[in-house]
Residue frames as a rotation matrix with the C-alpha (Angstrom) as fourth column:
MET 1
0.579 0.782 0.228 -4.74
-0.069 -0.232 0.970 -84.44
0.812 -0.578 -0.080 -17.66
ARG 2
0.636 -0.412 -0.653 -2.13
0.767 0.433 0.473 -85.84
0.088 -0.802 0.591 -15.25
ASN 3
-0.436 -0.847 0.303 0.24
0.814 -0.515 -0.269 -83.02
0.384 0.129 0.914 -16.23
ILE 4
-0.092 0.497 0.863 -2.43
-0.058 -0.868 0.493 -80.43
0.994 -0.005 0.108 -15.48
VAL 5
0.860 0.441 -0.257 -3.07
0.185 0.201 0.962 -81.92
0.476 -0.875 0.091 -12.03
HIS 6
0.227 -0.871 -0.437 0.65
0.974 0.209 0.089 -81.93
0.014 -0.445 0.895 -11.24
SER 7
-0.507 -0.422 0.752 0.96
0.516 -0.847 -0.127 -78.30
0.691 0.323 0.647 -12.39
VAL 8
0.318 0.730 0.605 -1.93
-0.191 -0.576 0.795 -77.15
0.929 -0.369 -0.043 -10.21
THR 9
0.858 -0.028 -0.512 -0.62
0.464 0.468 0.752 -79.10
0.219 -0.883 0.415 -7.24
ASP 10
-0.127 -0.990 -0.054 2.84
0.976 -0.115 -0.186 -77.67
0.178 -0.076 0.981 -7.66
PHE 11
-0.286 0.090 0.954 1.39
0.195 -0.969 0.150 -74.14
0.938 0.229 0.260 -7.91
PHE 12
0.686 0.646 0.333 -0.53
-0.204 -0.269 0.941 -74.39
0.698 -0.714 -0.052 -4.63
ARG 13
0.601 -0.567 -0.563 2.49
0.792 0.519 0.322 -75.98
0.109 -0.639 0.761 -2.91
LYS 14
-0.446 -0.806 0.388 4.57
0.756 -0.572 -0.318 -72.92
0.479 0.152 0.865 -3.80
VAL 15
0.019 0.551 0.834 1.83
-0.138 -0.825 0.548 -70.57
0.990 -0.126 0.060 -2.63
LEU 16
0.904 0.352 -0.245 1.63
0.149 0.277 0.949 -72.33
0.402 -0.894 0.198 0.74
GLN 17
0.203 -0.919 -0.338 5.40
0.971 0.233 -0.049 -72.28
0.124 -0.318 0.940 1.11
SER 18
-0.473 -0.381 0.794 5.51
0.408 -0.894 -0.185 -68.56
0.781 0.236 0.578 0.44
ILE 19
0.447 0.722 0.528 2.83
-0.242 -0.471 0.848 -67.92
0.861 -0.507 -0.035 3.06
ILE 20
0.878 -0.114 -0.465 4.62
0.453 0.517 0.726 -70.00
0.158 -0.848 0.506 5.65
ILE 21
-0.019 -1.000 -0.025 8.06
0.988 -0.015 -0.155 -68.57
0.154 -0.028 0.988 4.92
SER 22
-0.166 -0.029 0.986 7.03
0.292 -0.956 0.021 -64.90
0.942 0.291 0.167 4.59
PRO 23
-0.828 -0.175 -0.532 7.37
0.556 -0.141 -0.819 -63.04
0.069 -0.974 0.214 7.88
VAL 24
0.206 0.948 0.241 4.17
0.736 -0.313 0.600 -61.56
0.644 0.053 -0.763 9.29
PRO 25
-0.592 -0.441 0.674 4.53
-0.028 -0.825 -0.564 -58.07
0.805 -0.353 0.476 10.78
LEU 26
-0.135 0.497 -0.857 3.47
0.927 0.369 0.068 -57.92
0.351 -0.785 -0.511 14.39
ILE 27
0.257 0.281 0.925 1.80
-0.083 -0.947 0.310 -55.00
0.963 -0.156 -0.220 16.11
THR 28
-0.286 -0.474 -0.833 3.84
0.788 0.378 -0.485 -54.75
0.545 -0.795 0.266 19.26
THR 29
0.568 0.450 -0.689 3.22
0.797 -0.508 0.326 -52.55
-0.203 -0.735 -0.647 22.28
THR 30
-0.286 -0.795 -0.536 6.28
0.515 -0.599 0.614 -50.50
-0.808 -0.100 0.580 21.30
SER 31
-0.858 -0.037 0.512 5.06
0.497 -0.312 0.810 -49.77
0.130 0.949 0.286 17.76
PHE 32
0.159 0.983 0.087 1.57
0.843 -0.181 0.506 -48.91
0.514 -0.007 -0.858 19.02
HIS 33
0.445 -0.067 -0.893 3.01
0.705 -0.588 0.396 -46.55
-0.552 -0.806 -0.215 21.61
SER 34
-0.647 -0.757 -0.096 5.26
0.485 -0.505 0.714 -44.97
-0.589 0.416 0.693 18.98
SER 35
-0.555 0.525 0.645 2.29
0.662 -0.192 0.725 -44.37
0.504 0.829 -0.241 16.68
THR 36
0.511 0.777 -0.366 0.27
0.831 -0.339 0.441 -42.84
0.219 -0.530 -0.819 19.52
THR 37
0.084 -0.591 -0.802 3.17
0.623 -0.597 0.505 -40.59
-0.777 -0.543 0.318 20.51
THR 38
-0.832 -0.393 0.391 3.54
0.537 -0.400 0.743 -39.37
-0.136 0.828 0.544 16.92
CYS 39
-0.086 0.899 0.429 -0.17
0.740 -0.230 0.632 -38.49
0.667 0.372 -0.646 16.73
GLU 40
0.612 0.289 -0.736 0.03
0.764 -0.455 0.457 -36.64
-0.203 -0.842 -0.499 20.04
ARG 41
-0.347 -0.834 -0.430 3.12
0.576 -0.551 0.604 -34.75
-0.740 -0.038 0.671 18.88
GLU 42
-0.746 0.140 0.651 1.40
0.582 -0.339 0.739 -33.73
0.324 0.930 0.171 15.63
GLN 43
0.360 0.932 -0.028 -1.64
0.782 -0.285 0.554 -32.58
0.509 -0.222 -0.832 17.62
ASP 44
0.363 -0.320 -0.875 0.58
0.700 -0.527 0.482 -30.55
-0.615 -0.788 0.033 19.94
ASP 45
-0.726 -0.680 0.102 2.34
0.549 -0.485 0.680 -28.97
-0.413 0.550 0.726 16.94
PHE 46
-0.391 0.667 0.635 -1.00
0.662 -0.275 0.697 -28.05
0.639 0.693 -0.334 15.36
ASP 47
0.621 0.641 -0.451 -2.36
0.765 -0.372 0.525 -26.57
0.169 -0.671 -0.722 18.58
LYS 48
-0.105 -0.751 -0.652 0.86
0.705 -0.518 0.484 -24.59
-0.701 -0.409 0.584 18.94
VAL 49
-0.805 -0.122 0.580 0.20
0.555 -0.501 0.664 -22.96
0.210 0.857 0.471 15.57
LEU 50
0.136 0.960 0.243 -3.31
0.641 -0.273 0.717 -22.03
0.755 0.058 -0.653 16.70
LEU 51
0.677 0.196 -0.710 -2.23
0.733 -0.273 0.623 -20.70
-0.072 -0.942 -0.328 20.08
THR 52
-0.144 -0.862 -0.485 0.79
0.683 -0.442 0.582 -18.70
-0.716 -0.247 0.653 18.93
ARG 53
-0.244 0.107 0.964 -0.78
0.856 -0.443 0.266 -16.75
0.456 0.890 0.017 16.07
ARG 54
-0.141 0.119 -0.983 -0.82
0.694 -0.696 -0.184 -13.07
-0.706 -0.708 0.015 16.91
THR 55
0.891 0.329 0.312 -1.78
0.452 -0.696 -0.557 -9.78
0.034 0.638 -0.770 15.33
VAL 56
-0.091 -0.992 -0.092 1.52
0.934 -0.117 0.337 -8.31
-0.345 -0.055 0.937 14.13
ASN 57
0.810 0.432 -0.396 1.89
0.346 -0.898 -0.272 -4.54
-0.473 0.083 -0.877 13.91
ASN 58
0.447 -0.743 -0.499 5.49
-0.732 -0.624 0.274 -4.21
-0.515 0.243 -0.822 12.78
PHE 59
0.885 -0.088 0.457 7.09
0.311 0.843 -0.440 -5.98
-0.347 0.531 0.773 9.84
CYS 60
-0.255 -0.967 -0.008 10.49
0.396 -0.112 0.911 -6.15
-0.882 0.230 0.411 8.19
GLN 61
-0.090 0.220 -0.971 10.59
-0.600 -0.791 -0.124 -3.94
-0.795 0.571 0.203 5.10
ASN 62
-0.421 -0.169 -0.891 11.31
-0.884 0.295 0.362 -6.73
0.201 0.940 -0.274 2.62
LEU 63
0.684 0.677 0.272 9.35
-0.695 0.718 -0.037 -9.92
-0.220 -0.164 0.962 2.07
PRO 64
-0.070 -0.717 0.693 11.20
-0.230 0.688 0.689 -13.27
-0.971 -0.111 -0.213 1.92
GLU 65
-0.761 -0.354 -0.544 12.17
-0.575 -0.022 0.818 -14.54
-0.301 0.935 -0.187 -1.54
ASN 66
-0.906 0.403 -0.131 9.52
0.288 0.812 0.507 -17.28
0.311 0.421 -0.852 -1.55
TRP 67
-0.797 0.594 -0.109 6.70
-0.217 -0.451 -0.866 -15.05
-0.564 -0.666 0.488 -0.29
LYS 68
-0.288 0.725 -0.625 4.48
-0.954 -0.159 0.255 -15.61
0.086 0.670 0.738 -3.35
GLU 69
-0.494 0.048 -0.868 4.67
-0.135 0.982 0.132 -19.37
0.859 0.182 -0.479 -2.92
LEU 70
-0.928 0.120 -0.354 3.70
0.373 0.231 -0.899 -18.99
-0.026 -0.966 -0.258 0.75
VAL 71
-0.612 0.737 -0.286 0.78
-0.599 -0.668 -0.442 -16.72
-0.517 -0.099 0.850 -0.14
ASP 72
-0.306 0.481 -0.822 -0.49
-0.770 0.383 0.511 -19.12
0.561 0.788 0.253 -2.81
ARG 73
-0.674 0.001 -0.739 -0.39
0.275 0.928 -0.250 -21.97
0.686 -0.372 -0.626 -0.30
ALA 74
-0.918 0.320 -0.233 -2.18
0.128 -0.317 -0.940 -19.84
-0.375 -0.893 0.249 2.30
ILE 75
-0.446 0.787 -0.427 -4.97
-0.877 -0.480 0.031 -18.98
-0.181 0.388 0.904 -0.13
VAL 76
-0.379 0.270 -0.885 -5.43
-0.327 0.856 0.401 -22.66
0.866 0.441 -0.236 -0.97
SER 77
-0.824 0.067 -0.563 -5.81
0.524 0.468 -0.712 -23.27
0.215 -0.881 -0.421 2.78
ALA 78
-0.843 0.498 -0.203 -8.21
-0.327 -0.774 -0.542 -20.34
-0.427 -0.390 0.816 3.00
ILE 79
-0.321 0.762 -0.563 -10.61
-0.910 -0.082 0.408 -21.67
0.264 0.642 0.719 0.38
HIS 80
-0.455 0.184 -0.871 -10.89
0.160 0.979 0.123 -24.94
0.876 -0.083 -0.475 2.31
ALA 81
-0.934 0.181 0.308 -12.67
-0.355 -0.379 -0.854 -23.11
-0.038 -0.907 0.419 5.12
PRO 82
-0.570 0.804 0.171 -16.15
0.611 0.554 -0.566 -24.24
-0.550 -0.218 -0.806 6.23
ASN 83
-0.861 0.338 -0.380 -18.74
-0.497 -0.718 0.488 -23.11
-0.108 0.609 0.786 3.70
HIS 84
-0.445 0.727 0.523 -22.25
-0.230 0.472 -0.851 -24.31
-0.866 -0.499 -0.043 4.54
LYS 85
0.584 0.807 0.086 -23.90
-0.066 0.152 -0.986 -23.92
-0.809 0.571 0.142 1.16
ARG 86
-0.068 -0.754 0.653 -20.73
0.711 0.422 0.562 -24.34
-0.700 0.503 0.507 -0.91
THR 87
0.894 0.447 0.026 -21.13
0.362 -0.688 -0.629 -20.91
-0.264 0.572 -0.777 -2.43
GLU 88
-0.011 -0.995 0.100 -17.38
0.975 0.012 0.223 -20.17
-0.223 0.100 0.970 -2.29
PRO 89
0.823 0.544 0.162 -18.05
0.566 -0.809 -0.160 -16.42
0.044 0.224 -0.974 -1.95
TRP 90
0.505 -0.693 -0.515 -14.44
0.237 -0.463 0.854 -15.38
-0.830 -0.553 -0.069 -1.23
ARG 91
0.794 -0.432 0.428 -12.07
0.386 -0.184 -0.904 -13.44
0.469 0.883 0.021 -3.47
PHE 92
0.484 -0.730 -0.483 -8.45
0.591 -0.135 0.796 -12.52
-0.646 -0.670 0.366 -2.74
TYR 93
0.920 -0.180 0.348 -6.84
0.149 -0.660 -0.736 -9.39
0.362 0.729 -0.581 -4.18
LEU 94
0.306 -0.903 -0.302 -3.05
0.863 0.129 0.488 -9.35
-0.402 -0.410 0.819 -3.99
LEU 95
0.968 0.201 -0.149 -2.05
0.147 -0.940 -0.307 -5.69
-0.202 0.275 -0.940 -4.25
GLY 96
0.177 -0.921 0.347 1.01
0.940 0.053 -0.337 -4.36
0.292 0.386 0.875 -6.03
PRO 97
-0.605 -0.582 -0.543 2.90
0.748 -0.648 -0.140 -1.10
-0.271 -0.491 0.828 -5.30
GLN 98
-0.883 0.276 0.379 0.69
0.005 -0.803 0.596 1.17
0.469 0.529 0.708 -7.43
THR 99
0.085 0.985 -0.153 -2.56
0.191 0.135 0.972 -0.07
0.978 -0.112 -0.176 -5.92
ILE 100
0.054 -0.154 -0.987 -1.11
0.986 0.167 0.028 0.01
0.160 -0.974 0.161 -2.42
ARG 101
-0.894 -0.440 -0.088 -0.19
0.446 -0.893 -0.068 3.66
-0.049 -0.100 0.994 -2.93
LYS 102
-0.558 0.757 0.341 -3.72
-0.142 -0.492 0.859 4.51
0.818 0.431 0.382 -4.06
VAL 103
0.340 0.695 -0.634 -5.29
0.526 0.418 0.740 2.77
0.780 -0.585 -0.223 -1.07
CYS 104
-0.245 -0.530 -0.812 -2.87
0.969 -0.172 -0.179 4.42
-0.045 -0.830 0.556 1.37
GLU 105
-0.969 -0.123 0.213 -3.55
0.160 -0.972 0.170 7.87
0.186 0.199 0.962 -0.07
LEU 106
-0.156 0.982 0.108 -7.31
-0.055 -0.118 0.991 7.33
0.986 0.148 0.073 0.10
ASN 107
0.337 0.252 -0.907 -7.08
0.809 0.416 0.416 6.17
0.482 -0.874 -0.064 3.70
ALA 108
-0.635 -0.639 -0.434 -4.88
0.766 -0.593 -0.248 9.15
-0.099 -0.490 0.866 4.61
LYS 109
-0.777 0.420 0.468 -7.49
-0.089 -0.810 0.580 11.45
0.623 0.409 0.667 3.08
LEU 110
0.247 0.913 -0.325 -10.26
0.250 0.264 0.931 9.85
0.936 -0.312 -0.163 5.15
VAL 111
0.104 -0.300 -0.948 -8.20
0.989 0.132 0.067 10.20
0.105 -0.945 0.311 8.33
ALA 112
-0.869 -0.489 0.068 -7.30
0.487 -0.872 -0.051 13.82
0.084 -0.011 0.996 7.52
GLU 113
-0.393 0.812 0.432 -10.96
-0.053 -0.489 0.871 14.72
0.918 0.319 0.235 7.01
LYS 114
0.582 0.671 -0.459 -11.76
0.347 0.306 0.887 13.39
0.736 -0.675 -0.055 10.46
LYS 115
0.672 -0.380 -0.635 -8.62
0.707 0.074 0.704 14.12
-0.220 -0.922 0.319 12.51
GLY 116
0.740 -0.388 -0.549 -6.67
-0.331 -0.921 0.204 16.73
-0.585 0.031 -0.810 10.56
GLU 117
0.768 -0.448 -0.458 -3.83
-0.500 0.029 -0.866 16.86
0.401 0.894 -0.202 8.03
LYS 118
-0.188 -0.907 0.376 -1.09
-0.969 0.109 -0.221 15.84
0.159 -0.406 -0.900 10.45
ALA 119
-0.019 0.275 0.961 -2.97
-0.521 0.818 -0.244 12.69
-0.853 -0.506 0.128 11.43
GLY 120
0.918 0.394 -0.039 -3.49
-0.210 0.402 -0.891 11.90
-0.335 0.827 0.452 7.76
GLU 121
0.425 -0.848 -0.317 0.23
-0.749 -0.133 -0.649 12.28
0.508 0.513 -0.692 7.01
ARG 122
-0.366 -0.546 0.754 1.17
-0.887 0.450 -0.105 10.01
-0.282 -0.707 -0.649 9.91
LYS 123
0.358 0.596 0.719 -1.30
-0.296 0.803 -0.518 7.39
-0.885 -0.027 0.464 8.74
LEU 124
0.914 -0.077 -0.399 0.05
-0.391 0.104 -0.915 7.53
0.112 0.992 0.065 5.19
GLU 125
-0.014 -1.000 0.017 3.60
-0.913 0.006 -0.408 7.08
0.407 -0.021 -0.913 6.44
ARG 126
-0.285 -0.018 0.958 2.50
-0.715 0.670 -0.200 4.18
-0.638 -0.742 -0.204 8.61
TRP 127
0.607 0.673 0.423 0.46
-0.234 0.660 -0.714 2.31
-0.759 0.334 0.558 6.00
ILE 128
0.766 -0.313 -0.562 2.91
-0.604 -0.053 -0.795 2.67
0.219 0.948 -0.230 3.16
GLN 129
-0.257 -0.920 0.297 5.46
-0.966 0.240 -0.092 0.70
0.013 -0.311 -0.950 5.21
MET 130
0.297 0.431 0.852 3.33
-0.483 0.838 -0.255 -2.46
-0.824 -0.336 0.457 5.21
PRO 131
-0.618 -0.764 -0.187 5.16
-0.531 0.230 0.815 -4.93
-0.580 0.603 -0.548 2.93
GLY 132
-0.962 0.271 0.030 2.40
0.224 0.722 0.655 -7.35
0.156 0.637 -0.755 1.87
TRP 133
-0.591 0.802 -0.087 -1.24
-0.660 -0.543 -0.519 -6.62
-0.464 -0.249 0.850 1.10
ILE 134
-0.878 0.478 -0.023 -4.18
0.368 0.705 0.606 -8.96
0.305 0.524 -0.795 0.52
VAL 135
-0.600 0.785 0.151 -7.77
-0.784 -0.540 -0.307 -7.75
-0.159 -0.303 0.940 0.41
VAL 136
-0.922 0.375 0.094 -10.34
0.378 0.926 0.022 -10.46
-0.079 0.056 -0.995 1.10
THR 137
-0.665 0.738 -0.119 -13.84
-0.747 -0.657 0.102 -9.84
-0.003 0.156 0.988 -0.23
CYS 138
-0.631 0.588 0.506 -17.23
0.268 0.777 -0.569 -11.53
-0.728 -0.223 -0.648 -0.19
ARG 139
-0.677 0.464 -0.571 -19.55
-0.736 -0.422 0.529 -11.85
0.005 0.779 0.627 -3.17
SER 140
-0.524 0.579 0.625 -22.83
-0.011 0.729 -0.684 -13.68
-0.852 -0.365 -0.376 -2.57
ASP 141
-0.931 0.310 -0.195 -24.89
-0.185 0.060 0.981 -15.05
0.316 0.949 0.002 -5.42
PHE 142
-0.640 0.747 0.178 -28.54
-0.303 -0.033 -0.952 -14.46
-0.706 -0.664 0.248 -4.57
GLY 143
-0.307 0.520 0.797 -29.85
0.716 0.678 -0.166 -15.94
-0.627 0.520 -0.580 -7.79
GLU 144
-0.109 0.340 0.934 -32.03
0.930 -0.297 0.217 -14.10
0.351 0.892 -0.283 -10.29
LYS 145
0.870 0.478 -0.121 -32.78
0.486 -0.791 0.372 -11.22
0.082 -0.382 -0.921 -7.93
ASP 146
0.032 -0.988 0.151 -29.06
0.841 -0.055 -0.538 -10.68
0.539 0.144 0.830 -7.31
GLU 147
0.328 0.103 0.939 -29.73
-0.276 -0.940 0.200 -8.23
0.903 -0.325 -0.280 -4.51
VAL 148
-0.713 -0.701 -0.025 -27.92
-0.140 0.178 -0.974 -8.05
0.687 -0.690 -0.225 -1.19
GLN 149
0.363 0.825 -0.433 -29.90
0.311 0.331 0.891 -9.70
0.878 -0.458 -0.136 1.58
SER 150
0.410 -0.137 0.902 -29.83
-0.735 -0.635 0.238 -8.53
0.541 -0.760 -0.361 5.16
MET 151
-0.577 -0.668 -0.471 -27.56
-0.158 0.656 -0.738 -10.28
0.802 -0.351 -0.484 7.65
ASP 152
-0.511 0.480 0.713 -30.47
-0.853 -0.180 -0.490 -9.98
-0.107 -0.859 0.501 10.10
ILE 153
0.597 0.673 -0.437 -31.91
-0.723 0.687 0.070 -13.12
0.347 0.274 0.897 8.50
PRO 154
0.394 -0.491 0.777 -30.46
-0.697 0.390 0.601 -15.86
-0.599 -0.779 -0.189 10.78
SER 155
0.105 -0.325 0.940 -30.17
0.308 0.909 0.280 -18.57
-0.946 0.260 0.195 8.15
GLY 156
0.907 0.295 -0.301 -29.83
-0.137 -0.469 -0.872 -16.23
-0.398 0.832 -0.385 5.18
LEU 157
0.685 -0.649 0.331 -27.14
0.693 0.439 -0.572 -16.56
0.226 0.621 0.750 2.55
ALA 158
0.528 -0.485 0.697 -25.60
-0.200 -0.869 -0.453 -13.19
0.825 0.099 -0.556 3.42
ARG 159
0.577 -0.284 0.766 -24.79
-0.810 -0.081 0.581 -14.27
-0.102 -0.955 -0.277 6.96
GLU 160
0.852 -0.238 0.467 -23.62
0.203 0.971 0.125 -17.72
-0.483 -0.012 0.876 5.85
ASP 161
0.660 -0.602 0.450 -21.24
0.563 -0.001 -0.826 -16.27
0.498 0.799 0.338 3.26
TYR 162
0.507 -0.469 0.723 -19.83
-0.560 -0.817 -0.137 -13.64
0.655 -0.336 -0.677 5.60
ALA 163
0.693 -0.219 0.687 -19.12
-0.560 0.437 0.704 -16.32
-0.454 -0.872 0.180 8.22
ALA 164
0.826 -0.378 0.418 -17.42
0.517 0.803 -0.296 -18.49
-0.224 0.461 0.859 5.59
CYS 165
0.566 -0.619 0.545 -15.19
0.204 -0.535 -0.820 -15.62
0.799 0.575 -0.176 4.49
CYS 166
0.539 -0.360 0.762 -14.18
-0.811 -0.467 0.353 -14.89
0.229 -0.808 -0.543 8.08
CYS 167
0.766 -0.262 0.587 -13.20
-0.060 0.879 0.472 -18.55
-0.640 -0.397 0.658 8.47
ALA 168
0.760 -0.485 0.433 -11.20
0.594 0.247 -0.766 -18.22
0.264 0.839 0.475 5.26
VAL 169
0.538 -0.561 0.629 -9.32
-0.419 -0.826 -0.378 -15.24
0.731 -0.061 -0.680 6.66
GLN 170
0.611 -0.292 0.736 -8.44
-0.704 0.225 0.674 -17.23
-0.362 -0.930 -0.068 9.78
ASN 171
0.790 -0.323 0.522 -7.14
0.422 0.903 -0.080 -20.11
-0.446 0.283 0.849 7.66
LEU 172
0.708 -0.507 0.491 -5.12
0.292 -0.424 -0.857 -17.64
0.643 0.750 -0.152 5.59
CYS 173
0.497 -0.496 0.712 -3.52
-0.737 -0.674 0.046 -16.07
0.457 -0.548 -0.701 8.66
LEU 174
0.688 -0.212 0.694 -2.79
-0.418 0.666 0.618 -19.42
-0.593 -0.715 0.370 10.29
SER 175
0.818 -0.388 0.424 -1.10
0.570 0.642 -0.513 -20.75
-0.074 0.661 0.746 7.16
LEU 176
0.531 -0.633 0.564 1.10
-0.013 -0.671 -0.741 -17.67
0.848 0.386 -0.364 6.86
HIS 177
0.554 -0.297 0.777 1.92
-0.831 -0.255 0.495 -17.84
0.051 -0.920 -0.388 10.56
ASN 178
0.807 -0.221 0.547 2.93
0.041 0.946 0.322 -21.48
-0.589 -0.238 0.773 10.20
ALA 179
0.658 -0.562 0.501 5.24
0.682 0.163 -0.713 -20.39
0.319 0.811 0.490 7.37
GLY 180
-0.220 -0.806 -0.549 6.91
0.956 -0.291 0.043 -17.78
-0.194 -0.515 0.835 9.58
LEU 181
-0.714 0.036 0.699 4.99
0.297 -0.889 0.349 -14.72
0.634 0.457 0.624 8.38
GLY 182
-0.717 0.482 -0.503 2.95
0.436 -0.251 -0.864 -12.44
-0.543 -0.839 -0.030 10.59
THR 183
-0.473 0.639 0.607 -0.41
0.643 -0.222 0.733 -10.90
0.603 0.737 -0.306 9.68
LYS 184
-0.816 0.404 -0.414 -2.74
0.114 -0.590 -0.799 -8.12
-0.567 -0.700 0.435 10.69
TRP 185
-0.390 0.802 0.453 -6.42
0.895 0.215 0.391 -8.08
0.217 0.558 -0.801 9.75
SER 186
-0.914 0.011 -0.407 -7.56
0.110 -0.956 -0.273 -4.48
-0.392 -0.294 0.872 9.28
THR 187
-0.225 0.909 0.351 -11.21
0.969 0.171 0.180 -3.50
0.103 0.380 -0.919 9.02
GLY 188
-0.670 -0.129 -0.731 -10.79
0.347 -0.925 -0.155 0.28
-0.657 -0.357 0.664 8.98
ALA 189
0.171 0.866 -0.470 -13.22
-0.030 -0.472 -0.881 2.69
-0.985 0.165 -0.055 7.35
VAL 190
-0.364 -0.375 -0.853 -11.39
-0.808 -0.328 0.489 2.67
-0.463 0.867 -0.184 4.01
ASN 191
-0.922 0.003 0.387 -12.58
0.108 0.962 0.250 -0.92
-0.371 0.273 -0.888 3.46
PHE 192
-0.198 0.965 0.174 -16.15
0.829 0.260 -0.495 0.30
-0.523 0.046 -0.851 3.08
ASP 193
-0.096 0.075 -0.993 -15.55
-0.266 -0.963 -0.048 3.43
-0.959 0.259 0.112 1.03
SER 194
0.804 0.509 0.307 -16.89
0.151 0.325 -0.934 3.26
-0.574 0.797 0.185 -2.55
ARG 195
0.661 -0.627 -0.413 -13.61
-0.745 -0.482 -0.461 4.73
0.090 0.612 -0.786 -3.85
PHE 196
-0.304 -0.719 0.624 -11.76
-0.746 0.588 0.314 1.78
-0.593 -0.370 -0.715 -2.33
HIS 197
0.238 0.504 0.830 -14.10
0.177 0.818 -0.548 -0.55
-0.955 0.278 0.105 -4.19
ASP 198
0.962 0.119 -0.247 -13.39
-0.195 -0.339 -0.920 1.36
-0.193 0.933 -0.303 -7.40
ILE 199
0.157 -0.983 -0.097 -9.63
-0.972 -0.171 0.161 1.06
-0.175 0.069 -0.982 -6.92
LEU 200
-0.536 -0.355 0.766 -9.92
-0.375 0.913 0.161 -2.72
-0.756 -0.201 -0.623 -6.61
GLY 201
-0.639 0.369 -0.675 -12.62
-0.700 0.083 0.709 -3.05
0.317 0.926 0.205 -9.25
LEU 202
-0.851 0.363 0.378 -15.11
-0.009 0.711 -0.703 -4.88
-0.525 -0.601 -0.603 -7.04
GLU 203
-0.755 0.647 0.108 -18.29
0.328 0.230 0.916 -6.20
0.568 0.727 -0.386 -8.62
THR 204
-0.229 0.787 0.572 -21.78
-0.692 -0.545 0.473 -5.10
0.685 -0.288 0.670 -7.64
GLY 205
0.798 0.603 0.000 -22.67
-0.396 0.524 0.754 -6.66
0.455 -0.602 0.657 -4.30
GLU 206
0.331 -0.774 -0.540 -19.06
0.661 0.598 -0.453 -7.51
0.673 -0.207 0.710 -3.52
TYR 207
0.805 -0.036 0.592 -17.69
-0.372 -0.808 0.457 -6.05
0.461 -0.589 -0.664 -0.29
SER 208
-0.151 -0.986 -0.064 -14.47
-0.412 0.122 -0.903 -6.14
0.898 -0.110 -0.425 1.70
ILE 209
0.743 0.224 -0.631 -13.98
0.412 0.590 0.695 -8.49
0.528 -0.776 0.345 4.63
GLY 210
0.851 -0.463 -0.248 -10.75
-0.033 -0.519 0.854 -6.68
-0.524 -0.719 -0.456 5.41
ILE 211
0.577 -0.786 -0.224 -7.19
-0.568 -0.188 -0.801 -5.88
0.587 0.589 -0.555 4.44
ILE 212
0.932 -0.361 -0.018 -4.64
0.284 0.700 0.656 -8.49
-0.224 -0.616 0.755 5.49
TRP 213
0.534 -0.845 -0.041 -1.13
-0.802 -0.491 -0.340 -7.12
0.267 0.214 -0.940 5.91
PHE 214
0.965 -0.249 0.085 1.58
0.205 0.914 0.349 -9.74
-0.164 -0.320 0.933 5.96
GLY 215
0.480 -0.876 0.053 5.35
-0.451 -0.298 -0.842 -9.96
0.753 0.380 -0.537 6.27
THR 216
-0.049 -0.602 -0.797 8.20
0.593 0.624 -0.508 -11.07
0.804 -0.497 0.327 8.49
PRO 217
0.899 0.425 -0.101 7.58
0.323 -0.492 0.809 -9.83
0.294 -0.760 -0.580 12.06
THR 218
0.205 -0.847 0.491 10.27
-0.390 -0.531 -0.752 -7.60
0.898 -0.037 -0.439 13.52
LYS 219
-0.770 -0.415 0.484 9.75
-0.612 0.266 -0.745 -9.35
0.181 -0.870 -0.459 16.86
ILE 220
-0.583 0.560 -0.589 7.78
0.439 0.827 0.352 -12.18
0.684 -0.053 -0.728 18.40
VAL 221
-0.321 0.575 0.753 4.65
-0.641 -0.717 0.275 -10.82
0.698 -0.394 0.599 20.06
ASP 222
-0.992 -0.021 0.125 3.68
-0.115 0.576 -0.809 -12.20
-0.055 -0.817 -0.574 23.46
ALA 223
-0.478 0.869 -0.128 0.28
0.632 0.442 0.636 -13.77
0.609 0.224 -0.761 23.91
PRO 224
-0.461 0.395 0.795 -2.32
-0.544 -0.833 0.099 -11.35
0.701 -0.387 0.599 25.26
ILE 225
-0.978 0.165 0.129 -3.93
-0.032 0.492 -0.870 -12.28
-0.207 -0.855 -0.476 28.55
ARG 226
-0.545 0.838 -0.044 -7.37
0.245 0.209 0.947 -13.68
0.802 0.505 -0.319 27.88
LYS 227
-0.545 0.425 0.723 -10.14
-0.762 -0.611 -0.215 -12.17
0.350 -0.668 0.657 29.93
LYS 228
0.497 0.777 0.386 -12.03
-0.851 0.523 0.044 -15.44
-0.168 -0.350 0.921 30.00
GLY 229
-0.667 -0.725 0.174 -10.73
-0.699 0.689 0.193 -18.96
-0.260 0.007 -0.966 30.53
LEU 230
-0.820 0.308 -0.482 -12.16
-0.061 0.792 0.608 -22.36
0.569 0.528 -0.630 29.70
GLN 231
-0.672 0.563 -0.481 -14.34
0.729 0.385 -0.566 -22.40
-0.134 -0.731 -0.669 32.79
ASP 232
-0.537 0.457 -0.710 -15.89
-0.099 -0.869 -0.484 -19.07
-0.838 -0.189 0.512 31.73
VAL 233
-0.397 0.321 -0.860 -16.88
-0.898 -0.332 0.290 -20.05
-0.192 0.887 0.420 28.20
LEU 234
-0.797 0.094 -0.597 -17.64
-0.156 0.922 0.354 -23.78
0.584 0.375 -0.720 28.47
ILE 235
-0.226 0.814 0.535 -21.23
-0.966 -0.117 -0.229 -24.52
-0.123 -0.569 0.813 29.47
LEU 236
-0.970 -0.165 -0.179 -21.91
-0.180 0.981 0.069 -28.16
0.164 0.099 -0.981 30.32
HIS 237
-0.037 0.997 0.067 -25.37
-0.982 -0.049 0.182 -29.64
0.185 -0.059 0.981 29.89
PRO 238
-0.340 -0.031 0.940 -26.51
-0.501 0.851 -0.153 -32.98
-0.796 -0.523 -0.305 31.30
């Protein structure tokens, strides 16, 4: 019994010694200020990404070697967009050369029918130069009825899913911009042509949110002058 008491006493003596001897880290004014400065710097860096993203019209012909890795990361960021009812309605189609050619030719045909053959040829030449292609689509699940609902319903699933997909596109473009790639979100008439849907193999009820061109910008685009400032869009209520 005496041995047990001595062992316990010796144990607690060592514990107390370790507590007394061990240095306790102090939160100094300097370390607090350093932490605050780091947070502010990270916030500034994030806001810079938001404020410097631009629609890019001209790209270098070749994509960087790690472009697929950057696209995969961007899509992961995209699917973390706000999604009210967690329907995850988005799909991302990464187009290869053959499919790009088919889409470009269809678009040129649509332009030619409306503006003439020369305009169609110019559009084909222009579009075929775009190095990277992603088509973002929306597919809502309306349950057993499985019929497309009108976006005129304010709280309807159709409007919720479309908004979620638009947020996903913004996340996608911001991620690519942060990685040094430019983007352009195109919502031209070809997006809504049934032949375009056939080329991509879209499901019933699935529709295009837009074509996202991506690549290395040939030049840095200046920020457009906003027509409205903070004082024009911020309404304060008491």
